[in-house]
N, C-alpha and C positions, 0 to 999 in steps of 0.2 A: 504494500500500500504506500502510495506517495505521501510525502510530508504534507502537501496541501490537502489531500483527501483525508488523511488522519485528523488534521486540524478541523476540517469541515465537518467530518463525522462527529468529532467530539462536541463541536458547537451545536450541531443538530440534536445530538442525544441529550445535551444539557437542556435545550429548549423543550424537548418532548417530555422530559422527566422533571420539570420544575416542581419544587416543593413549596408548601406554604411558607410564608415569610419567617415563621417561628421555628421551622424545622432546620436542623443542621446536617448538611451532607458533606462527607469527606470523599473526595475523588483521588484515588491512589493509582499512579502509573506503575505497572509491573513490567519487568523485562521479558517475561514469557507468559504464555497462557498455562493455567494449571491443567493437569490431566484429570482423571476421574475423581470426583469429590466424594470419595468413600475412603475413610481412614484405613480400612482394611486392605484396600487395593492400590492406593496411590503411592507415588514415589517421587514426585517432583518437589523441589525446594519451594517453588512458588505456591504449590498447593498447601504447604505447611504455613505459609504466610496467611492464606485465606482461613485455614483451620484455626489459627490463633484467635481470630475474631469469632469463629462459629462453633468450635468444638473444644470445650474445656477438657483437661486431662486429669488423671488422678493426682499428679504432681506437676509442677512447673519448674523452670530453671531461672534463677535470678541473674541479673547482669554480671555478678561476680561468680557465675557458674556453680551456684549451690542449688541443691534440690530443695524446693519449698512447697508448702501445701497449695492445693487447688481444690479438686473435688474430695480428696482425702485430706483430713485435718491433722492426722498423726499416724505413725506407723512404727512397727518394731519387728526386729528379727529374733528368731528363736530356733531351738533345736539345731545348733551348730550352723546356722545360716541356711537351713533347708525350709524354714517357714517364715513367710512375711505376712503379718497381720496389719490391716489398715482400717482405721475408723473414718467413716464418710461424713461429709457435711450434711447437715439436716436442712430440709426445706428447699432442696434443689429440684427444679422441674426441667424437663426437656421442652423443646420448642413446640411439641404437639400437646403440651400441658400434662403429659404423663409424668410420674414421679421417678426421679433418679435415686435409686437405692441399691442395696447390696445385690439384689436379684438382677438389676440392670447391668451392674458391673460383671457379674458372672456370665450373663448372656453375651455381653460384648466380647469378653475374653475368649469364651468358647467359640464365638463366631470368628474371631481372628485366627483361632487354631484350626477350625474345621472348614470354613468357606473355601471351596476349591480355588477361587481366584485370589485368596488372601496372600499378601506379601509380608505379613507379620509373623508367619509361622516360625521362621528361624529366630526372630527376635524374642519369641516366647517359648522356644524349644525346651528350655529348662523346666517349664511348668508341667507338673504331673497332673494337678487338678486345682481348680479354684472353686471355693464354696462360700456361701453366705452363712456366717456364724452368728448373725443377728440382722435385724432390719437395716442397720447402718454399719455393719462390720463384715469385712470380707477377708478370707484367708487363702493365701497362695501356698500350696505345698509343692516343693520342687523335687525333681529327680535327683539333683545333687546341688550343692551350694552354688549360687550364681549371683555375685554382687552387682552384676550389671543390670539386673532386672529393674531396679528402681529407676535407672536412667532410661531404660526402654519405655517405662510407663510415663515418662515425661514427654513422650512424643506420640506418634500415631497409634502405637500399640496400647497406650493408656487413654486414648480419647474415647469416652463412653457415649454410645449412641442409643437412641430410643429402641428398645426391643420390639415395640409395636411396629415402628417404621421399618426396622431391619427385617422383620418377619414378612411384612407385606411386600417389600420391594426386592428382597433377596440381593442378587448380584447387581441389580439396577438401583441400589440405594443411592448412588451418586447423582441420579436424576432429580432427587428431592431429599437431600440429606437433612436429618433431624438430630441435632446434638443438644448440648446444654451450655453453650457459650453465650457471650453477651449479645451476639447478633444472630438472627435467624435468616435462613435462605429465602430469597424472593424469586430470583430468576438467573438464568445463565444463557448467554448467547456465545457459542464457541468462537474463540478468537476475537471476541468483541468486548464482552463485559461479564462480570459477576456482580450481582446486586444483593446486598444484605440489609436488613433493617434491625433497629434496636429491639431486643426481646424484653417486653414489659415486665415479665416475671423472673428476670435473671437474678440470681441470689445476691449479686453485688451491683445491682442496678443504680444505686446512688452514686457510683463512681464512673458511670458511663454517660458521657456528655455529647455523644454523637448520635444522631437519629437514623442516619442512613450512610452506608459506605458502598461505594461503587469502585470495583477494581477494573482497570482498563489495561489489557496487555498491549504494550507498545515496544516491540523488540529493538527498534532503532533508538539508541540513547539520545541522539541529537533531537529527534522528534519528541521524545519523552520530555526532554528539558525545554524544548520550545513550547510544549503544552503547559508546563509548569510556569514558565515565564509569562505566557499570555493569560494565565489565570484559568485555563481549562482543566488543570490539575491542581490539587492542593499539596500533594506529597508524591515523591518518587523514590523508588528503591533502586539499588545498584547503579548509582551514578557512575558514568565513565570517568576514570581518573583524569583524563584530559580535560574534563569539564569542571574539575574541582576549583581551579583558580577563578573561573568566571562566576561560579556560584558564591564563592567567598566575597567577591567584590560587588555583588548585587545586594543593595540595601533592602530589597523586598524579600530576600530569601535567607533561610537558615541552613547551614551546612553542618553535618556531623558524621563522624566515621569511627570505626573500631576494627582492629585486626580480628579476622574470623578464626574459627577452630576447625575449619574444613580444609579442602585442598582442591587443586586443579590437576587433572590427570588424563592420560590416554589409556584406554582399555583395549588390549589386544585380544582378538578372537582366538582362544587357545583350542577349544573343543566344543564350540557351540554350533553344531550343525555343519553342513557341507562347506560353508564359506570359511571355516577354520582350516580347510585343506589348502594352505598356501605357505610359502617359505617363512614369512614373518610370524605366522602363528605356530609353526612347527619348530623353529630354530631360535633358541634363546639368544644366540650370539648376535642375530640381527636386531633383536630388541635392545640388547645391551649397546650395540653400535648406534642405534637410533638415539638412545638416551645420551650417549657421550657426544653426539654431534650437536646437542642443544646447549646454548649458552643461557643458562637460567638467569644470571644476573643481568644480562643484556635485555632479556624479555621484560624483566621488572622495570628497567629504566625506559625502554622504548615504548612499551604498551601501557604500563601501569604508573608511569610518572614517579617511580620510587615508592609507591604505596604498598607494593607486594613484596614477598620474600621468596627466594628460590627454595625448592624442596625436593627430596627424593624418597620421602617416607609418608605414611598417612598422618603423621604428626609434624607440626612445624618445628624448626630447629630450636625455638625457645621453649618448647614443651618438655616437661620432665619425662615424657615417654619417648622422646627422640633418642635413637641409638647413635651416640656420638662416635662410635667406632666405624660408622659408615657415613662420613660427611657428604654434604651435597657435592657432587662431582664437578670439577672444572671441565670446560669444553676441551675435547681432545679428538680432533678430526683425524689425525694420523692413526690413533688407536682404533677409531671407528672404522676406518678404511681397512685396517688389518683384520678386524673381526669379520667384515663383509667378505674379504678375500678368503679367509679361513673357512667361511661357510660355503664357498664355491661360487661367489657372485662378483661381478664388476658393478652392475647397477641393479637395484632392487625396486620394482614397482610396488607402490602402496596406495590403496584407496583409503582416505581418512574422512569419516563423516564428522561434521562440526555443526554446532548450533548457529542459527541465523542472526545472532546479535552481533553488532559491529565490533565490539571489543574482542570477543572470542575469534571472530573472523580475522581481525588484524593480527592477533597473537599467532594464529595457526598459519597465516601467510608468512610471518617471520620465521616460524619453525620450518615451514616448507622450504624456505630459502636456505636456512642453516643446514638442514640435513641433506640437501641436494649436493652440497660441497663434499659430503662424505660418500655419496653414492646412492641416495634414495630419491626416486622419482615419485613424488607425492601428488596424487590427484585429490583435491578437496571437494567434498560433496556437502553442500550446505542445506540444512533442513530445520524446520521448526522443532523446538526442544522436546516437546512431548512425543513427537514422531520419532525423533532420534532415540529416545529411551525405549520406545516400542520396538524399533529396529534392533537395538542392543539385546533386548529380551529375546527376540525371535532368532537372534544369531545372524541377522541379515546385515553384516558389516565385517570389515577386516580390521580396521583400527578406528576408534571412536573417542572423541573428546567430550568428557562429561565432568562437571564439577560436583563436589560433595560439600554440603553446608556444614558438616561436622556435628559431633555429639559430645556431650559433657563427659561421658566415660569413654576411654580409649577403645574399648571393645566396639563401640558404635561406628568407629572409623575404619574398621578392618574386618571383623568376623563375618558379617553378612555378605561381603564382597569377595571373599577369598577362600572360605571353607567349602568343602565339596558340595554340601547341600545348602549353602547360603542363599537366603531369599532373593538377593539381587546380585548373585554371582553370574553376571552376563558373559564373562570370559570362559566360564566352565572350567577354570583351572582347578585342579584337585591334587593335593599332596597330603597324604595321611599324617605325615610328621607335622606339617603346619597346623592341621586340624587338632592334633594332639596338644600342641603347645598353646593354641588359642583357647581351647576348651579348658585346659589347666589354668590359664590366666583368669578365665571367668570364675573358676571355682574358689580361688584364693582371696582371702580378705587381707593378706599381707602385701602391701604395695611393692616391697622389694622383690618378692617372689613373682608378682605379676610383671614387673619391669624385666626381670630375667627372661621370662617366657616371651614377652613381646620382642626383646632384643634378639633372641634366638630365631624367632620367626622372621624378623626383618632381614637377617643374614640370608636365609633361604630365598625370600621373596626378592631381595636385591639381585640375586643371581638368576632366578627363573624369570623375573620381571613380567608377569602377566599384566601388571598395571605400571605404567611409566608416570611417576609423579613429577609434576612440573613446578609447583610452588603453592603459595598460600596468599590469597589476596585480602584486602580490607573490604568490609561492608561500608558503603558510602550512601548516605541519604541526603535528600534536599527537600525543603518544604517552605511554604509561605510563612512569613513572619507571624501571621495570624494563627498558625497552628502551634500549639504549645503542649507540653506534658509528655513529649516522646522521650523515651530513654533508650539509647543505643545499647544493644546487647551483642556479644560475640556470636550468638547463635543466628543472628540475622533476622529475627522475627520482628514484626511490627505489632506491638501490644497496644490495643486501642483503649483499654481501660485506663482512665485517668487523662487521656488526651482531650484537648479542647480545640475548637476552631472559633476564633473571635470574629 
């Protein structure tokens, strides 16, 4: 869509959906469109942004990355870390006016574990059973100790949905999602808008000051910023680093940023269907060469204006979970060429699918140029992000660029991507030793033991390289000066409770 058409469409939409003078609408520009709006099935980062307004979780994450109460008010571990008991908030209703209680929690968790389309199964794989031990008390019994469960319940696995709606809609729940968050679903037009409105019976309604929120997917960051500057948006997420200076100098706008806990990466198709049958997917030496041909520091400066940091692991270099014995590699074209020759090639053709946002496209064009010097002939295939993820899932790719927004527990950045039966293991990489190490890390409450396991796994993964990590960027937001109350969080979410628009 052209810039002019996007602006015209935004103006027309605003005119058609005018609210009464007293109502407060917040229009948020998103970098991508969300995939299916079902917490059990979805996987996009942008979907999580929408859920933050629509679907409360058992627990949330604070800006300093601590687990804090949301639908659960308190919790306790017992029986050597094999039982987690949670007490639930009283007086909570779903958007269909049914009651959120222990039975609803049980129904949601069981749905996440049994729905054929669910992507939450690996996140909850340690759960043997979940039961209501009182009207507002639920008990998770685990197959073995799993300290990561609480962190999983702070995301989609812990978003509690209406059992009534889930039963009626089944796998089609995303067409009319019913949760227990501050805003309820109104409508969705794919690739155009998602509209929510304030839920009058929300348990914390006194701290909700927005009446309606409209999410507008606008992949082009320049167009997104133009909409903000013209007043057709109130707020935008994932500002392009190249636009940071312009926003900071604009007296009508507010700029804020924070380094995220996720990563930017390339996923190689190792064993996901027929398209894995290619040299790049079969020979780790080619993947190692590709990684060595990339100058990560240059990418940070050229594309991210120094706001990102280079990386080669699922954890950033400043994380306590980073393995310092495997530092971020410097570019080495000669060594990359030697590995390619050792693998029996002079030139290696590679098709890489990339998201259709300008920043990612620019970054991968730079990578394309860098690796060409070593011997890789990269063909870039640009597509909408939700489609890209679907292609990854189906194995219809050779190499794919996809970012991960990160999780508060290190397990959330690695286990589901790399274990043999991981819920979003799109590479279909499978190494029993890696599974053993990551499962042992899940089971220990001793951080030193967990660090040892992650370090050992990182050594294997750095050699096999099913995922080529590129670095870690900052979340950057911009908003009108009239928008207040937003708190930047390393998880990249936009929490609307407490926000105001003057």
